[in-house]
MARSE-732497 format. One record per residue (C-alpha): residue in three letters; chain; y, x, z. Coordinates in steps of 0.5 Angstrom, whole numbers. Layout:
# residues N
ATOM  drenfi  guza      y      x      z
ATOM     ALA     A      Y      X      Z
...
This chain:
# residues 328
ATOM  drenfi  guza      y      x      z
ATOM     UNK     A    -12     10    -42
ATOM     UNK     A    -15     17    -41
ATOM     UNK     A    -19     18    -35
ATOM     UNK     A    -18     25    -31
ATOM     UNK     A    -25     28    -29
ATOM     UNK     A    -26     35    -26
ATOM     UNK     A    -29     41    -30
ATOM     UNK     A    -34     42    -34
ATOM     UNK     A    -31     38    -39
ATOM     UNK     A    -37     40    -44
ATOM     UNK     A    -44     40    -41
ATOM     UNK     A    -50     42    -44
ATOM     UNK     A    -58     40    -43
ATOM     UNK     A    -59     46    -38
ATOM     UNK     A    -59     44    -30
ATOM     UNK     A    -62     47    -24
ATOM     UNK     A    -69     44    -25
ATOM     UNK     A    -70     47    -32
ATOM     UNK     A    -68     54    -30
ATOM     UNK     A    -72     54    -24
ATOM     UNK     A    -78     52    -28
ATOM     UNK     A    -77     56    -33
ATOM     UNK     A    -77     62    -28
ATOM     UNK     A    -84     59    -25
ATOM     UNK     A    -86     60    -33
ATOM     UNK     A    -84     67    -33
ATOM     UNK     A    -87     69    -27
ATOM     UNK     A    -94     66    -29
ATOM     UNK     A    -96     72    -34
ATOM     UNK     A    -96     76    -27
ATOM     UNK     A    -99     71    -23
ATOM     UNK     A   -105     71    -28
ATOM     UNK     A   -105     78    -28
ATOM     UNK     A   -106     79    -21
ATOM     UNK     A   -112     74    -21
ATOM     UNK     A   -115     79    -26
ATOM     UNK     A   -114     85    -22
ATOM     UNK     A   -115     83    -15
ATOM     UNK     A   -119     77    -15
ATOM     UNK     A   -118     69    -13
ATOM     UNK     A   -115     71     -7
ATOM     UNK     A   -109     73    -10
ATOM     UNK     A   -108     66    -12
ATOM     UNK     A   -110     63     -5
ATOM     UNK     A   -105     67     -2
ATOM     UNK     A    -99     65     -7
ATOM     UNK     A   -101     58     -6
ATOM     UNK     A   -101     59      1
ATOM     UNK     A    -94     62      0
ATOM     UNK     A    -91     56     -4
ATOM     UNK     A    -94     51      0
ATOM     UNK     A    -90     54      6
ATOM     UNK     A    -84     55      3
ATOM     UNK     A    -84     47      0
ATOM     UNK     A    -86     44      7
ATOM     UNK     A    -81     48     11
ATOM     UNK     A    -75     46      6
ATOM     UNK     A    -77     39      6
ATOM     UNK     A    -78     39     14
ATOM     UNK     A    -71     42     14
ATOM     UNK     A    -67     38     10
ATOM     UNK     A    -71     32     13
ATOM     UNK     A    -69     34     20
ATOM     UNK     A    -62     35     18
ATOM     UNK     A    -61     29     14
ATOM     UNK     A    -59     33      8
ATOM     UNK     A    -61     30      1
ATOM     UNK     A    -68     33     -1
ATOM     UNK     A    -68     38     -7
ATOM     UNK     A    -75     40     -6
ATOM     UNK     A    -77     38    -13
ATOM     UNK     A    -72     43    -16
ATOM     UNK     A    -77     49    -16
ATOM     UNK     A    -73     54    -12
ATOM     UNK     A    -77     54     -6
ATOM     UNK     A    -83     55    -11
ATOM     UNK     A    -80     61    -14
ATOM     UNK     A    -79     64     -7
ATOM     UNK     A    -86     63     -5
ATOM     UNK     A    -89     66    -11
ATOM     UNK     A    -84     72    -11
ATOM     UNK     A    -86     73     -3
ATOM     UNK     A    -93     73     -5
ATOM     UNK     A    -92     78    -10
ATOM     UNK     A    -89     83     -5
ATOM     UNK     A    -95     83      0
ATOM     UNK     A   -102     86     -1
ATOM     UNK     A   -108     82     -3
ATOM     UNK     A   -112     83      3
ATOM     UNK     A   -106     81      8
ATOM     UNK     A   -108     76     13
ATOM     UNK     A   -107     69     11
ATOM     UNK     A   -101     67     16
ATOM     UNK     A    -97     73     13
ATOM     UNK     A    -94     70      7
ATOM     UNK     A    -94     63     11
ATOM     UNK     A    -89     67     16
ATOM     UNK     A    -85     70     11
ATOM     UNK     A    -84     64      7
ATOM     UNK     A    -82     60     13
ATOM     UNK     A    -77     66     15
ATOM     UNK     A    -74     66      7
ATOM     UNK     A    -73     59      7
ATOM     UNK     A    -71     57     14
ATOM     UNK     A    -67     63     16
ATOM     UNK     A    -65     66      9
ATOM     UNK     A    -63     60      5
ATOM     UNK     A    -62     53      9
ATOM     UNK     A    -59     56     15
ATOM     UNK     A    -53     59     10
ATOM     UNK     A    -53     52      7
ATOM     UNK     A    -58     51      2
ATOM     UNK     A    -59     53     -5
ATOM     UNK     A    -52     56     -8
ATOM     UNK     A    -50     58     -1
ATOM     UNK     A    -55     63      1
ATOM     UNK     A    -52     71      1
ATOM     UNK     A    -59     74      1
ATOM     UNK     A    -65     73     -4
ATOM     UNK     A    -69     69      0
ATOM     UNK     A    -76     72     -2
ATOM     UNK     A    -73     79     -1
ATOM     UNK     A    -70     77      6
ATOM     UNK     A    -77     75      8
ATOM     UNK     A    -80     81      5
ATOM     UNK     A    -76     85     10
ATOM     UNK     A    -77     81     16
ATOM     UNK     A    -85     82     15
ATOM     UNK     A    -84     89     14
ATOM     UNK     A    -80     90     20
ATOM     UNK     A    -85     85     24
ATOM     UNK     A    -91     88     21
ATOM     UNK     A    -90     94     18
ATOM     UNK     A    -98     96     18
ATOM     UNK     A   -100     90     14
ATOM     UNK     A    -94     91      9
ATOM     UNK     A    -95     99      8
ATOM     UNK     A   -102    101      9
ATOM     UNK     A   -107     96      7
ATOM     UNK     A   -108     96      0
ATOM     UNK     A   -114     95     -4
ATOM     UNK     A   -116     98    -11
ATOM     UNK     A   -116     93    -17
ATOM     UNK     A   -123     90    -19
ATOM     UNK     A   -122     93    -26
ATOM     UNK     A   -122     86    -29
ATOM     UNK     A   -128     83    -25
ATOM     UNK     A   -126     76    -22
ATOM     UNK     A   -128     76    -15
ATOM     UNK     A   -129     70    -10
ATOM     UNK     A   -125     69     -4
ATOM     UNK     A   -130     72      1
ATOM     UNK     A   -131     79     -3
ATOM     UNK     A   -124     81     -1
ATOM     UNK     A   -123     82      7
ATOM     UNK     A   -119     85     11
ATOM     UNK     A   -124     90     12
ATOM     UNK     A   -125     92      5
ATOM     UNK     A   -124     98      1
ATOM     UNK     A   -117    101      2
ATOM     UNK     A   -113    106     -3
ATOM     UNK     A   -106    109     -3
ATOM     UNK     A   -101    106     -8
ATOM     UNK     A    -98    111    -13
ATOM     UNK     A    -91    111     -9
ATOM     UNK     A    -95    112     -2
ATOM     UNK     A    -99    118     -5
ATOM     UNK     A    -92    121     -7
ATOM     UNK     A    -89    120      0
ATOM     UNK     A    -95    123      4
ATOM     UNK     A    -99    128      0
ATOM     UNK     A    -94    132     -5
ATOM     UNK     A   -100    137     -7
ATOM     UNK     A   -100    140    -14
ATOM     UNK     A   -106    136    -16
ATOM     UNK     A   -103    130    -13
ATOM     UNK     A    -96    131    -17
ATOM     UNK     A   -100    133    -23
ATOM     UNK     A   -104    126    -23
ATOM     UNK     A    -98    122    -22
ATOM     UNK     A    -94    125    -28
ATOM     UNK     A   -100    124    -32
ATOM     UNK     A   -101    120    -38
ATOM     UNK     A   -107    116    -35
ATOM     UNK     A   -103    114    -29
ATOM     UNK     A    -97    112    -33
ATOM     UNK     A   -101    108    -37
ATOM     UNK     A   -105    105    -31
ATOM     UNK     A    -98    103    -28
ATOM     UNK     A    -95    100    -35
ATOM     UNK     A   -101     95    -35
ATOM     UNK     A   -103     94    -28
ATOM     UNK     A   -109     97    -26
ATOM     UNK     A   -107    100    -20
ATOM     UNK     A   -107     99    -12
ATOM     UNK     A   -100     95    -10
ATOM     UNK     A    -97     89     -8
ATOM     UNK     A   -100     82    -12
ATOM     UNK     A    -95     81    -17
ATOM     UNK     A    -92     88    -18
ATOM     UNK     A    -97     92    -21
ATOM     UNK     A    -96     90    -29
ATOM     UNK     A    -90     92    -32
ATOM     UNK     A    -92     89    -38
ATOM     UNK     A    -93     82    -36
ATOM     UNK     A    -87     82    -32
ATOM     UNK     A    -83     84    -38
ATOM     UNK     A    -86     79    -42
ATOM     UNK     A    -84     74    -37
ATOM     UNK     A    -77     77    -37
ATOM     UNK     A    -76     77    -44
ATOM     UNK     A    -77     69    -44
ATOM     UNK     A    -71     69    -39
ATOM     UNK     A    -67     73    -43
ATOM     UNK     A    -68     69    -49
ATOM     UNK     A    -66     63    -46
ATOM     UNK     A    -60     66    -43
ATOM     UNK     A    -63     64    -36
ATOM     UNK     A    -62     71    -33
ATOM     UNK     A    -57     77    -35
ATOM     UNK     A    -60     83    -38
ATOM     UNK     A    -54     87    -36
ATOM     UNK     A    -57     87    -29
ATOM     UNK     A    -64     89    -31
ATOM     UNK     A    -62     94    -35
ATOM     UNK     A    -57     97    -30
ATOM     UNK     A    -62     97    -25
ATOM     UNK     A    -68    100    -28
ATOM     UNK     A    -63    104    -33
ATOM     UNK     A    -60    107    -27
ATOM     UNK     A    -67    109    -23
ATOM     UNK     A    -69    112    -30
ATOM     UNK     A    -63    116    -31
ATOM     UNK     A    -62    118    -23
ATOM     UNK     A    -69    120    -22
ATOM     UNK     A    -69    124    -29
ATOM     UNK     A    -63    128    -27
ATOM     UNK     A    -66    130    -20
ATOM     UNK     A    -73    131    -24
ATOM     UNK     A    -69    136    -28
ATOM     UNK     A    -66    140    -22
ATOM     UNK     A    -73    139    -19
ATOM     UNK     A    -71    135    -13
ATOM     UNK     A    -76    129    -15
ATOM     UNK     A    -83    132    -17
ATOM     UNK     A    -85    126    -21
ATOM     UNK     A    -82    124    -28
ATOM     UNK     A    -77    118    -29
ATOM     UNK     A    -82    114    -32
ATOM     UNK     A    -86    114    -26
ATOM     UNK     A    -80    112    -22
ATOM     UNK     A    -79    105    -26
ATOM     UNK     A    -86    103    -27
ATOM     UNK     A    -89    105    -20
ATOM     UNK     A    -88    100    -14
ATOM     UNK     A    -83     94    -15
ATOM     UNK     A    -78     96    -20
ATOM     UNK     A    -80     92    -25
ATOM     UNK     A    -81     86    -21
ATOM     UNK     A    -74     87    -17
ATOM     UNK     A    -70     89    -23
ATOM     UNK     A    -73     83    -27
ATOM     UNK     A    -73     77    -23
ATOM     UNK     A    -70     79    -16
ATOM     UNK     A    -64     82    -18
ATOM     UNK     A    -62     77    -23
ATOM     UNK     A    -62     71    -18
ATOM     UNK     A    -57     67    -20
ATOM     UNK     A    -54     65    -13
ATOM     UNK     A    -54     72    -10
ATOM     UNK     A    -52     76    -16
ATOM     UNK     A    -45     77    -19
ATOM     UNK     A    -42     72    -24
ATOM     UNK     A    -38     77    -28
ATOM     UNK     A    -40     82    -33
ATOM     UNK     A    -37     88    -30
ATOM     UNK     A    -39     86    -23
ATOM     UNK     A    -47     85    -26
ATOM     UNK     A    -47     92    -29
ATOM     UNK     A    -44     95    -22
ATOM     UNK     A    -49     91    -18
ATOM     UNK     A    -55     94    -22
ATOM     UNK     A    -53    101    -22
ATOM     UNK     A    -51    101    -15
ATOM     UNK     A    -58     98    -13
ATOM     UNK     A    -62    103    -18
ATOM     UNK     A    -58    109    -14
ATOM     UNK     A    -60    106     -7
ATOM     UNK     A    -67    105     -9
ATOM     UNK     A    -68    112    -11
ATOM     UNK     A    -65    115     -5
ATOM     UNK     A    -69    111     -1
ATOM     UNK     A    -75    113     -4
ATOM     UNK     A    -74    120     -4
ATOM     UNK     A    -71    121      3
ATOM     UNK     A    -72    115      6
ATOM     UNK     A    -78    113     11
ATOM     UNK     A    -81    108      7
ATOM     UNK     A    -84    110      0
ATOM     UNK     A    -81    104     -3
ATOM     UNK     A    -73    102     -4
ATOM     UNK     A    -73     96     -8
ATOM     UNK     A    -72     91     -3
ATOM     UNK     A    -67     94      1
ATOM     UNK     A    -63     96     -5
ATOM     UNK     A    -62     89     -8
ATOM     UNK     A    -61     86     -1
ATOM     UNK     A    -55     91      0
ATOM     UNK     A    -52     90     -6
ATOM     UNK     A    -53     82     -5
ATOM     UNK     A    -48     84      1
ATOM     UNK     A    -42     86     -4
ATOM     UNK     A    -43     80     -9
ATOM     UNK     A    -37     77     -6
ATOM     UNK     A    -33     83     -7
ATOM     UNK     A    -35     84    -14
ATOM     UNK     A    -34     77    -16
ATOM     UNK     A    -26     79    -15
ATOM     UNK     A    -27     83    -21
ATOM     UNK     A    -26     76    -25
ATOM     UNK     A    -21     77    -31
ATOM     UNK     A    -14     73    -29
ATOM     UNK     A    -14     66    -32
ATOM     UNK     A     -9     66    -38
ATOM     UNK     A     -2     64    -35
ATOM     UNK     A     -4     65    -28
ATOM     UNK     A      1     69    -23
ATOM     UNK     A     -1     76    -20
C-alpha cells in the first residue's frame, strides 16, 4: 500500500540548525578581527549580547509553553549581529537591551523563527538608535592597531574619534573629502583599521565569511550583489554628477554596507524566496541606503534600508512563477 506524505518528498541533510551554525562560523573571522582591532571588550560585549538573546528566547518559550528551540543557533546569530552594530566603548547594558528587544519584540511576538517580518538584529539596532542615539552615533574609539588590550583599557571616557561616515556627514571640507577618497582610506576600510562598530569595519573578513555561505548555498549571492552593487552604481552616478563628494568605493566599504549586504539582507526568513524578488530586494535596499546617507539625518542608512525592504517581502514573494497546470 502506498503511503501519502506531505512535501517535500526528497530531503537533504541540511536543516535549520546546520544553517544557523554555518552562519555563526562565517561570522567568526569578523569577530576575531574585532578583538584584534578593538581589544577584548569587543568579545565581552558580544558574549553579553549572545547570552541576553539566548536567555530571552528561553524564558519566552518557557512562559508561553512553546517548544524550546534555543539550541538551533538563531538567537546566537541575533546576539552576534546586534553586538556587531554597536561601538566597543558602549556601556555593558546596551547590547543587553538591544538583544532583549530583538528577540522578544521583533522575533518571538511575531511567532518565533520563520514568522518574524523584520530582521531581529536590525530591529534591535533601530530600537537602540531611537532610545539612545548619542550612544549609537557619537562614541567611537580608534582601533588599537593590532594590540590586544584588556577590558579595563577601554572605558567610556576613552579617546573618541569620528567614523569616516560621520566625517562625510558633518565636515565636508576639501581636505576631509580628499582624505576620504584617498587610497590609504580605502585600504584601511577594506582591512578594517578604522573607527566604527565592532563587527563592520573589515570588509575583507566579512567577505571571507560570506563567501563560505555562498559556496554552501546558505545565502543567496543575488541579494548581496544587488544591494552592494546598487550602492556602488547609484553612488557612482551621483559622484560623476558631483552630487556625492566621495567615490563609490568609499560608499561600499565604509559603514555597515558589507555587514548588512552580506549577512543581514540575506537572512532567509526576512528576504524574498524568488530570484527576481531577491534582485529587487537588493537593488531597492541599496538605493534607499544611498538616499539616507546623502540626504538623511543619520550618516548611515544600512539598517533602515533593509528594514524598509523587509516590509515589501510578502509583496515580492507574490512574484513566484505560476505552478505548472495551475489556473490564473
